[in-house]
N, C-alpha and C positions, 0 to 999 in steps of 0.2 A: 397648761399653766403659763400664761402671759409672764414676759419679761419687759418691765421698762428700759427704756434708752436711758441712759444719765446724759446730761452736756455737758461740754466741756465750761467750767464755771472760769468768768473773766480775769481772775488770776492764773489759772493755769494758760489763759490764753497769752496774756501778756509774757508767762514764762517762756513760752515755745518761740514768741514773737522775738523775745529778748533773745535766745541760744540763736535762731538765726539770724539777727543782727551781728551777733559777737564772730560767726563762723565766717559772715560777708566780708567783716571788716578784717579778718584772720587770712582768707582767700584772696581776695579781691588783688592785694598790692603782691601775693603771692603770681597770680594769673599776669599780673602786668609785667613782673620780671621776666616770668617766664617767655611772655611775648618779645620784651626787650630785646632778653638774649636769643631769641630766633631772630631777629632782623638784623642784630650785628652779625652773627654767623652767617646771613644772604651777604650782607656787605662785604664781610672778608672774604666769600666766596665768588662774590664779583671782582673784588677785588684780584683773587687770586687768579684769575680766566684773563683779565685786562692785560696784568702783568705780564702772565705767559705768551700772550697775542704781541706784547712788545716785544719780547724774545723772541719769537718765532719770524716775526717781521725782520730784525737784524738779523738772522740768519739767512733769509732770504736778501739782503740789504747792502751786501760787504760788512755786515758785522756792528753797523748803526742804527740806533735807535730813530725811530721817526723824526723826520722836524716838526715843528711847532706852528709855523704858518709860513706861506712865500712872501704875501705884500702887504699884509699887517693889516687887513679889510674882511667882515664878513659879509660882502654887499653879494645880491644876486647877480653881479655883470657877468655874462657869460664867456666876454673877450676877456676876462680878468679874474678868472677863480680861485677862489682861495682854497685852501686847507688846514688841516690841523691833525696833530700826533693823531689822537682817537679817530677823525676819518682814513686816517690812510691805514691806520689797522682795521678798518673792518672788515675784510676780508678773512681776518683772524678770529673773529668773536663770533660766538652762535648769537646774539642776536643784540639791537640795541637797550635792551633791558637793563643787561649788567651792565650800563654806563650810570645807573639811575642809585643811589643810597635809599632804599626803606623808609630812613628816617626823613629823606627829603620832599616836603609836600609839595614841591613845583610838579604840576602836570605837564603830559606831553605840548600842550598849546602853550604854554607859556614858557619852556623851553624855545618853541619855535622861533619867539620872536623875544630873544633878551632883550630885556631894559625896553621895551615899547608896551605901554599899556592900550592902545589903541587898535591893536592889531598887527597884524605882518605886512598890512600894504604898504609901508614904507621900504620895505624889502624887495617883496616880490610882488605882482599880481596875479593870485592864480587863475583867474579866470582869460587873462590877455598872454601868460606867460607859463600856459602848465607845465610846459617840458621841462620846466627849470624847479618847479615844485618841489620835487623828490630830491632836487642838488641842494636846493636850500635848506629843506628839511635836515637833510645827513648831516649838510656842516654846521645848521645851528645848533642840532642834539649832542655833534661832538663838541663845539665849543662849549658848552653849558652839561658835559661830564662831569660825574660827582670825583671823577678819579683826577686828579690835576697834576700835572707832569712838575719836578722839580724845573721848571724851566730854566732858570740862570744857570744852571750846570749840564742840567744832559742834555737841551735844546735850546741855546739862548740863542735872540735874535739882536743883529746889532745894524745898525745903519752906518756907511762907510762916509767920512770927511767927502766935503764937495770933490776936493783935491783927488781924491780915490775913487772918485767915480758916483758917489750920493746913494749906491745903491743899497737895497735891503739886502743882508745877509744871513740866511737863517744856515743853521748847521748843527749837527746834533753828533755827540759823542759816540766814538767805537765803545761797546762792550766792553773791550777787554782796558779800556781805559780806568776803570775803574779799579783803583787801588783793592778795595775790598767791598767787592758790590754786598757782600751779607750785612754791610754796615752802611750803606748809601741809599739814602732817600731817593727812589725812582719816580714816586708819585702818590699822594699822600690826598684823603677827602679834604676837597673845596668846596666853595660857596659864589656863587657869580654876583650877589649884592643882598643889600640889607635897607628896609624901610628906616627911617628918622627914629622909630622906636626900635628899632636892633632885631624886628625879624627879620630872618631871612625870606629872599626871594628871588624868583628866575633861575634856578638850580645851584647848579656845580658852575668848573671853573676850568676849562682846558688844561692852566697852567697855574702854578702860585710864584711865588719867591719868598727865598730862601729870607732866614733871618738876620743873615750877617754875608757880607760878600769881601770884608776886608779882612787883613790880618790884623797883627799888632802893631806892623809896622805902618800899615797902611796900604800897603796894596794891593790890588785887587784882584782875587785868585781865582776868579771865572775862567773855566779854558777857552784861547782863545782871542780873549780880550787884548788890543792891543790900541792903547789911546791913540797913538801915532797916525793910525789906520781909520779909528771908529769914531765917530762923534759922539754918538749917542747909543741907547739900545732900549729895549720894550721891557718895560717894566711896569710893577703895579703900583707902586709907592712903598716897598718894602713892608717890614710889619711896625705897626704902631699903635704901640702898648698904652700912649696917652690919649688914645683916643677910641673908650673901648665899647662904642653903638657903631664904628666904623666898620665897613663891609673888609678892610683888609687889618684890620686890628690884628692879623696873626700873617698878614700878607698873601689873604686868598685861602689859609687852612682853613677849617673847620670843622670843628668837633659834634659829628651829628650826634653820636652818643652819649649825652651829657657834656663831660669832660672829656672823651676819649676819642680818638680819631684812628682810622684805618691806613697802614702806610706798608707801600708797596716799598718793597728794596730791587737792589740792581739783580741780585741772583733767585729771584723770582719766587721768595718766600711774602709772606704779608703778616702783619701783627699789629694788634691792639695797643696805642700808645697814649696817655696822657697829652694833650696840646702842648703843654708845659715842658715835658719831654722831647720833644723834637726840637727845642732849642736849645738843647742843652749845649756847650762849650761855647756860648754866643754872649754874649752883652749885650741883650737887644735893647735897640734904641729906635725912635721913630726914622724913619725913611733911611734904614741900614747908616746911621753915623755911631751904632755899635763897633765893635771888632770880634774878631774869633779870640777867646782866649784860649779856650784848651783843643789844639787839634786832634787828639785823641779820641774826646767826646765828641767833637762837631760829628753829627750825621749828612751833611748836605752835601761835602767835599770830602773824598778823600780817594784823590787820584794820586 
Protein backbone atom coordinates (compact mmCIF):
# COMPACT_ATOMS: atom_id res chain seq x y z
CA UNK A 1 0.00 0.00 0.00
CA UNK A 2 1.60 3.29 -1.08
CA UNK A 3 1.45 6.53 0.79
CA UNK A 4 1.29 9.85 -0.99
CA UNK A 5 3.35 12.79 0.32
CA UNK A 6 1.42 15.92 1.02
CA UNK A 7 3.22 19.14 0.16
CA UNK A 8 3.06 22.23 2.34
CA UNK A 9 0.48 24.68 1.23
CA UNK A 10 1.45 28.28 0.51
CA UNK A 11 -0.38 29.44 3.63
CA UNK A 12 1.52 26.98 5.80
CA UNK A 13 4.84 28.15 4.37
CA UNK A 14 3.91 31.77 4.99
CA UNK A 15 2.96 30.96 8.57
CA UNK A 16 6.33 29.25 9.17
CA UNK A 17 8.21 32.19 7.62
CA UNK A 18 6.23 34.62 9.74
CA UNK A 19 7.03 32.67 12.92
CA UNK A 20 10.74 32.62 12.05
CA UNK A 21 10.69 36.36 11.36
CA UNK A 22 9.00 37.05 14.69
CA UNK A 23 11.53 34.90 16.56
CA UNK A 24 14.41 36.63 14.77
CA UNK A 25 12.99 40.05 15.64
CA UNK A 26 12.83 39.00 19.28
CA UNK A 27 16.22 37.29 19.48
CA UNK A 28 18.49 39.59 17.44
CA UNK A 29 18.21 42.51 19.89
CA UNK A 30 18.90 40.07 22.72
CA UNK A 31 22.03 38.83 20.94
CA UNK A 32 23.11 42.44 20.28
CA UNK A 33 22.64 43.35 23.93
CA UNK A 34 24.60 40.30 25.03
CA UNK A 35 27.43 41.21 22.65
CA UNK A 36 27.48 44.81 23.89
CA UNK A 37 27.50 43.61 27.51
CA UNK A 38 30.42 41.30 26.77
CA UNK A 39 32.42 44.14 25.21
CA UNK A 40 31.63 46.35 28.17
CA UNK A 41 32.99 43.64 30.46
CA UNK A 42 36.18 43.46 28.40
CA UNK A 43 36.55 47.25 28.62
CA UNK A 44 36.13 47.09 32.40
CA UNK A 45 38.72 44.33 32.64
CA UNK A 46 41.19 46.28 30.49
CA UNK A 47 40.73 49.39 32.60
CA UNK A 48 41.22 47.36 35.77
CA UNK A 49 44.52 45.93 34.51
CA UNK A 50 45.74 49.37 33.45
CA UNK A 51 44.78 50.87 36.78
CA UNK A 52 46.61 48.18 38.69
CA UNK A 53 49.59 48.77 36.39
CA UNK A 54 49.60 52.45 37.38
CA UNK A 55 49.48 51.53 41.07
CA UNK A 56 52.30 49.01 40.67
CA UNK A 57 54.36 51.64 38.87
CA UNK A 58 53.83 53.93 41.85
CA UNK A 59 54.99 51.22 44.23
CA UNK A 60 58.32 51.19 42.40
CA UNK A 61 58.55 54.97 41.90
CA UNK A 62 58.43 56.50 45.35
CA UNK A 63 54.64 56.25 45.42
CA UNK A 64 54.15 58.54 42.40
CA UNK A 65 51.99 57.96 39.36
CA UNK A 66 53.78 58.01 35.99
CA UNK A 67 54.21 61.44 34.42
CA UNK A 68 52.27 62.51 31.34
CA UNK A 69 55.11 63.54 29.02
CA UNK A 70 58.61 64.97 29.08
CA UNK A 71 58.87 67.43 26.24
CA UNK A 72 55.41 67.80 24.74
CA UNK A 73 56.01 66.08 21.42
CA UNK A 74 55.42 62.68 19.89
CA UNK A 75 57.93 62.83 17.05
CA UNK A 76 60.53 60.11 16.57
CA UNK A 77 63.61 62.23 17.17
CA UNK A 78 65.94 59.77 18.92
CA UNK A 79 67.89 62.63 20.45
CA UNK A 80 64.75 64.03 22.03
CA UNK A 81 62.59 61.04 22.95
CA UNK A 82 59.32 61.62 24.72
CA UNK A 83 57.19 59.34 26.82
CA UNK A 84 53.72 59.25 28.27
CA UNK A 85 51.88 57.66 31.16
CA UNK A 86 50.80 54.51 29.35
CA UNK A 87 54.26 53.92 27.85
CA UNK A 88 55.91 54.25 31.26
CA UNK A 89 53.48 51.62 32.52
CA UNK A 90 54.40 49.15 29.76
CA UNK A 91 56.54 46.86 31.96
CA UNK A 92 53.49 46.31 34.18
CA UNK A 93 51.01 45.55 31.40
CA UNK A 94 50.21 42.18 29.87
CA UNK A 95 49.97 43.45 26.28
CA UNK A 96 49.21 46.61 24.36
CA UNK A 97 45.75 45.33 23.44
CA UNK A 98 44.42 46.28 26.86
CA UNK A 99 44.94 49.93 25.88
CA UNK A 100 42.04 49.63 23.42
CA UNK A 101 38.32 49.71 24.16
CA UNK A 102 36.63 46.94 22.13
CA UNK A 103 34.03 49.43 20.81
CA UNK A 104 36.65 51.86 19.54
CA UNK A 105 36.88 51.10 15.79
CA UNK A 106 40.42 52.47 15.35
CA UNK A 107 42.92 49.90 14.08
CA UNK A 108 46.54 49.69 15.17
CA UNK A 109 47.87 51.36 11.99
CA UNK A 110 45.48 54.27 12.58
CA UNK A 111 46.78 54.65 16.13
CA UNK A 112 50.39 54.51 14.97
CA UNK A 113 49.92 57.76 13.06
CA UNK A 114 47.54 59.85 15.16
CA UNK A 115 45.88 62.59 13.15
CA UNK A 116 47.63 61.67 9.89
CA UNK A 117 45.90 60.29 6.80
CA UNK A 118 48.94 59.92 4.49
CA UNK A 119 50.78 57.32 6.52
CA UNK A 120 53.54 57.52 9.08
CA UNK A 121 56.35 58.96 6.96
CA UNK A 122 55.77 62.35 8.53
CA UNK A 123 56.89 60.88 11.83
CA UNK A 124 59.46 58.29 10.80
CA UNK A 125 60.69 56.37 7.76
CA UNK A 126 60.79 52.62 8.53
CA UNK A 127 63.07 52.02 5.53
CA UNK A 128 65.85 54.36 6.66
CA UNK A 129 65.24 54.44 10.41
CA UNK A 130 64.19 50.89 11.32
CA UNK A 131 65.78 51.14 14.74
CA UNK A 132 63.21 53.70 15.78
CA UNK A 133 60.09 52.07 14.35
CA UNK A 134 59.28 50.05 17.45
CA UNK A 135 60.04 53.04 19.64
CA UNK A 136 57.64 55.18 17.61
CA UNK A 137 55.00 52.47 17.51
CA UNK A 138 55.07 52.05 21.29
CA UNK A 139 54.90 55.79 21.88
CA UNK A 140 52.01 56.49 19.52
CA UNK A 141 50.02 53.47 20.68
CA UNK A 142 50.39 54.84 24.20
CA UNK A 143 49.31 58.30 23.10
CA UNK A 144 46.13 56.87 21.55
CA UNK A 145 45.16 54.70 24.50
CA UNK A 146 41.44 54.63 25.32
CA UNK A 147 42.46 54.86 29.00
CA UNK A 148 42.95 58.61 29.33
CA UNK A 149 44.51 59.90 32.53
CA UNK A 150 43.00 62.76 34.55
CA UNK A 151 45.90 64.88 33.38
CA UNK A 152 45.14 68.17 35.10
CA UNK A 153 45.17 66.62 38.57
CA UNK A 154 47.13 63.35 38.37
CA UNK A 155 50.09 64.34 36.19
CA UNK A 156 49.86 67.97 35.01
CA UNK A 157 52.35 69.46 32.55
CA UNK A 158 53.27 73.11 33.21
CA UNK A 159 55.49 75.53 31.30
CA UNK A 160 57.65 77.82 33.38
CA UNK A 161 57.77 81.55 32.83
CA UNK A 162 60.92 82.78 31.10
CA UNK A 163 62.08 84.28 34.37
CA UNK A 164 61.84 80.83 35.95
CA UNK A 165 63.74 79.03 33.20
CA UNK A 166 61.06 78.52 30.56
CA UNK A 167 61.21 74.74 30.89
CA UNK A 168 58.44 72.16 30.59
CA UNK A 169 57.72 70.74 34.02
CA UNK A 170 55.95 67.40 33.94
CA UNK A 171 55.04 66.15 37.38
CA UNK A 172 52.83 63.48 38.88
CA UNK A 173 51.20 63.45 42.27
CA UNK A 174 51.90 60.95 45.00
CA UNK A 175 49.28 58.26 45.46
CA UNK A 176 49.02 59.25 49.10
CA UNK A 177 48.06 62.80 48.12
CA UNK A 178 44.58 61.58 47.23
CA UNK A 179 42.29 62.38 50.12
CA UNK A 180 39.66 59.92 48.91
CA UNK A 181 41.14 57.65 46.19
CA UNK A 182 37.93 55.64 45.96
CA UNK A 183 36.14 58.74 44.66
CA UNK A 184 38.92 60.38 42.66
CA UNK A 185 39.09 59.72 38.92
CA UNK A 186 42.47 58.36 37.87
CA UNK A 187 41.62 57.64 34.24
CA UNK A 188 38.58 57.40 32.01
CA UNK A 189 37.52 56.33 28.51
CA UNK A 190 39.07 58.76 26.04
CA UNK A 191 38.92 59.92 22.41
CA UNK A 192 41.66 61.14 20.05
CA UNK A 193 39.60 63.11 17.52
CA UNK A 194 36.34 63.32 15.55
CA UNK A 195 35.54 63.98 11.94
CA UNK A 196 33.35 67.03 11.03
CA UNK A 197 30.35 64.71 11.14
CA UNK A 198 31.16 63.79 14.74
CA UNK A 199 32.44 60.29 13.93
CA UNK A 200 35.34 59.30 16.20
CA UNK A 201 38.70 58.43 14.65
CA UNK A 202 42.30 57.96 15.66
CA UNK A 203 41.71 55.91 18.80
CA UNK A 204 41.76 57.24 22.34
CA UNK A 205 43.86 59.84 24.13
CA UNK A 206 46.59 59.55 26.75
CA UNK A 207 44.97 62.29 28.83
CA UNK A 208 41.70 64.15 29.32
CA UNK A 209 40.67 67.48 30.81
CA UNK A 210 38.60 67.81 33.96
CA UNK A 211 35.27 69.63 33.51
CA UNK A 212 36.30 72.39 35.97
CA UNK A 213 39.55 73.47 37.62
CA UNK A 214 38.43 76.64 39.45
CA UNK A 215 36.54 76.78 42.72
CA UNK A 216 33.75 79.22 43.58
CA UNK A 217 36.31 81.93 44.40
CA UNK A 218 38.03 81.55 41.05
CA UNK A 219 41.11 79.89 42.56
CA UNK A 220 42.88 77.23 40.46
CA UNK A 221 42.72 74.04 42.53
CA UNK A 222 45.14 71.92 40.52
CA UNK A 223 48.11 70.55 42.49
CA UNK A 224 51.38 72.37 42.07
CA UNK A 225 50.00 75.25 40.04
CA UNK A 226 51.72 78.53 40.88
CA UNK A 227 50.94 81.40 38.51
CA UNK A 228 54.04 83.28 39.65
CA UNK A 229 56.25 80.43 38.40
CA UNK A 230 54.28 78.95 35.53
CA UNK A 231 53.01 80.92 32.56
CA UNK A 232 50.92 78.24 30.90
CA UNK A 233 50.07 74.54 30.89
CA UNK A 234 49.09 71.71 28.57
CA UNK A 235 45.38 71.25 28.16
CA UNK A 236 42.90 70.25 25.45
CA UNK A 237 40.52 73.18 25.76
CA UNK A 238 38.45 71.86 28.64
CA UNK A 239 34.89 70.64 28.13
CA UNK A 240 32.85 72.37 25.43
CA UNK A 241 29.13 71.62 25.81
CA UNK A 242 28.11 74.23 23.21
CA UNK A 243 30.10 72.35 20.53
CA UNK A 244 28.42 68.93 20.40
CA UNK A 245 30.49 67.71 17.41
CA UNK A 246 33.83 68.79 18.85
CA UNK A 247 36.25 66.05 19.85
CA UNK A 248 36.59 67.68 23.27
CA UNK A 249 32.91 68.28 23.91
CA UNK A 250 33.64 66.28 27.09
CA UNK A 251 37.26 67.36 27.40
CA UNK A 252 38.49 64.22 25.63
CA UNK A 253 36.33 61.87 27.71
CA UNK A 254 34.28 59.63 25.43
CA UNK A 255 31.25 57.36 26.01
CA UNK A 256 32.23 54.39 23.86
CA UNK A 257 29.35 52.41 25.35
CA UNK A 258 26.29 54.42 24.42
CA UNK A 259 26.23 57.20 26.99
CA UNK A 260 28.46 55.21 29.33
CA UNK A 261 32.15 55.61 30.03
CA UNK A 262 34.60 53.39 31.92
CA UNK A 263 36.05 55.10 34.98
CA UNK A 264 39.23 54.04 36.80
CA UNK A 265 39.55 55.26 40.38
CA UNK A 266 42.57 56.07 42.48
CA UNK A 267 42.13 53.06 44.74
CA UNK A 268 42.27 50.62 41.81
CA UNK A 269 38.61 49.80 41.22
CA UNK A 270 36.73 50.51 37.99
CA UNK A 271 33.13 51.47 37.35
CA UNK A 272 30.75 52.35 34.52
CA UNK A 273 29.20 55.81 34.71
CA UNK A 274 27.11 57.93 32.41
CA UNK A 275 29.28 60.64 30.88
CA UNK A 276 27.07 63.27 32.53
CA UNK A 277 27.73 61.74 35.97
CA UNK A 278 31.47 62.33 35.79
CA UNK A 279 30.84 66.10 35.69
CA UNK A 280 28.97 66.09 39.03
CA UNK A 281 29.67 69.06 41.25
CA UNK A 282 30.74 71.25 38.36
CA UNK A 283 28.97 74.03 36.47
CA UNK A 284 30.28 72.87 33.09
CA UNK A 285 30.93 75.66 30.61
CA UNK A 286 33.15 75.96 27.57
CA UNK A 287 36.90 76.08 28.14
CA UNK A 288 36.79 75.89 31.94
CA UNK A 289 34.62 78.96 32.30
CA UNK A 290 32.50 77.16 34.90
CA UNK A 291 33.20 76.63 38.57
CA UNK A 292 33.29 73.73 41.01
CA UNK A 293 29.96 74.10 42.78
CA UNK A 294 30.08 71.12 45.14
CA UNK A 295 33.46 69.71 46.15
CA UNK A 296 31.77 66.79 47.90
CA UNK A 297 30.37 65.60 44.56
CA UNK A 298 33.27 66.63 42.36
CA UNK A 299 35.17 63.49 41.24
CA UNK A 300 38.33 64.90 39.70
CA UNK A 301 40.07 66.54 42.64
CA UNK A 302 39.74 65.18 46.17
CA UNK A 303 43.13 66.04 47.63
